[in-house]
C-alpha positions in Angstrom: 122.8 70.3 125.0 123.0 70.0 121.4 119.4 68.8 121.3 118.4 72.3 123.4 120.3 74.3 120.5 118.3 72.6 117.9 114.9 73.0 119.4 115.6 76.4 120.2 116.9 76.9 116.7 114.1 75.7 115.0 111.9 77.5 117.3 113.1 80.9 115.9 113.3 79.8 112.4 109.4 79.0 112.9 108.7 82.3 114.7 110.5 84.2 111.8 108.3 82.4 109.4 105.2 83.1 111.1 106.1 86.9 111.4 107.1 86.9 107.9 103.6 85.3 106.8 101.8 87.8 108.7 103.5 90.7 107.2 102.9 89.5 103.6 98.9 88.8 104.8 98.6 92.6 105.9 97.1 95.0 103.6 99.3 97.7 102.5 98.7 101.0 103.6 97.8 103.5 100.7 98.5 106.8 100.6 95.3 108.4 101.6 94.0 108.4 98.1 90.7 106.8 97.6 90.5 104.0 94.6 87.6 106.0 93.1 89.5 109.1 92.6 92.4 108.1 90.7 90.4 105.8 88.4 89.8 107.4 85.3 88.0 104.7 83.6 84.9 106.5 83.3 87.0 109.1 81.5 88.4 106.9 79.0 84.9 105.4 77.9 84.7 107.9 75.4 87.5 106.7 73.4 85.6 103.5 72.7 84.0 105.3 70.0 85.6 104.3 66.6 85.8 107.9 65.7 87.3 109.1 69.0 91.1 110.6 68.3 93.5 108.3 70.6 97.0 108.1 70.6 97.2 104.5 68.9 95.3 106.2 66.1 98.2 108.7 65.9 99.8 108.4 62.0 103.3 107.6 62.4 104.5 109.7 59.7 107.3 112.3 59.9 105.3 115.4 59.9 102.4 114.2 62.3 105.4 113.0 64.5 107.2 116.3 64.7 104.0 118.6 65.0 103.4 116.3 68.1 106.8 116.5 69.4 106.8 120.7 68.7 103.9 121.0 70.9 104.9 118.5 73.6 108.0 120.6 73.9 106.3 123.7 73.8 104.1 122.6 76.8 107.0 121.0 79.0 109.0 124.2 78.7 106.5 125.9 80.2 106.9 125.4 83.9 104.0 127.2 85.2 101.5 124.6 84.0 100.3 121.9 86.5 101.3 118.3 85.8 98.0 117.4 84.5 98.6 119.9 81.5 102.0 118.6 81.0 100.3 115.3 80.6 97.6 115.8 78.4 97.2 113.4 75.3 98.3 115.2 71.9 97.1 113.3 69.0 98.1 114.4 65.5 96.2 112.9 62.2 97.0 114.3 58.9 98.1 117.7 60.3 95.0 117.7 62.5 95.7 118.0 66.3 93.4 116.8 69.1 94.1 117.9 72.8 92.6 115.5 75.4 92.8 114.9 79.1 91.9 117.1 82.3 94.2 120.3 83.1 93.6 122.1 86.3 91.9 125.6 85.0 90.4 127.4 82.0 93.6 129.3 81.9 95.6 125.9 81.3 93.2 125.0 78.7 93.6 128.0 76.7 97.1 128.1 77.1 97.6 124.7 75.5 95.2 125.5 72.6 97.2 128.6 71.9 100.5 126.3 72.2 98.8 123.9 69.8 97.5 126.4 67.1 101.1 128.2 67.2 102.8 124.8 65.9 99.6 123.4 63.8 98.1 126.5 62.7 94.5 128.1 63.0 91.6 125.6 62.3 93.8 122.5 63.1 93.3 122.2 66.9 90.5 120.5 68.4 90.6 121.5 72.0 88.9 118.3 74.1 90.5 119.3 77.2 88.8 119.1 80.5 88.8 121.2 83.8 89.4 118.6 86.6 88.0 119.0 89.8 90.1 121.0 92.4 92.3 118.7 94.9 90.8 118.0 98.2 
């Protein structure tokens, strides 16, 4: 009888291992989003240019950090803006602000520029925001 229990126990253990292995080998379902639509590698190629304004080139002086912080706070307090608009890059170097990234509309693009100009001053903002294609 003990031998039969041992055989059954090992059989169940083997079946459990086989089932676990099959679960790990199966593909993970995606949320219906095509990889190519969420890949922004093409968009970021422009950042390879040495002269391109990128976040890693932002100065760490208090004035530039404060300027970026004030613009970000202004953007985040505006609940009418899309997530795209709330996540734009704000790069401040020597008092000059560059806005980069996608937004959902021309109105958002203008709204963000207005917020940046209110903090940095006229003539100190480079608006490089783009309009994202509509959601499908």
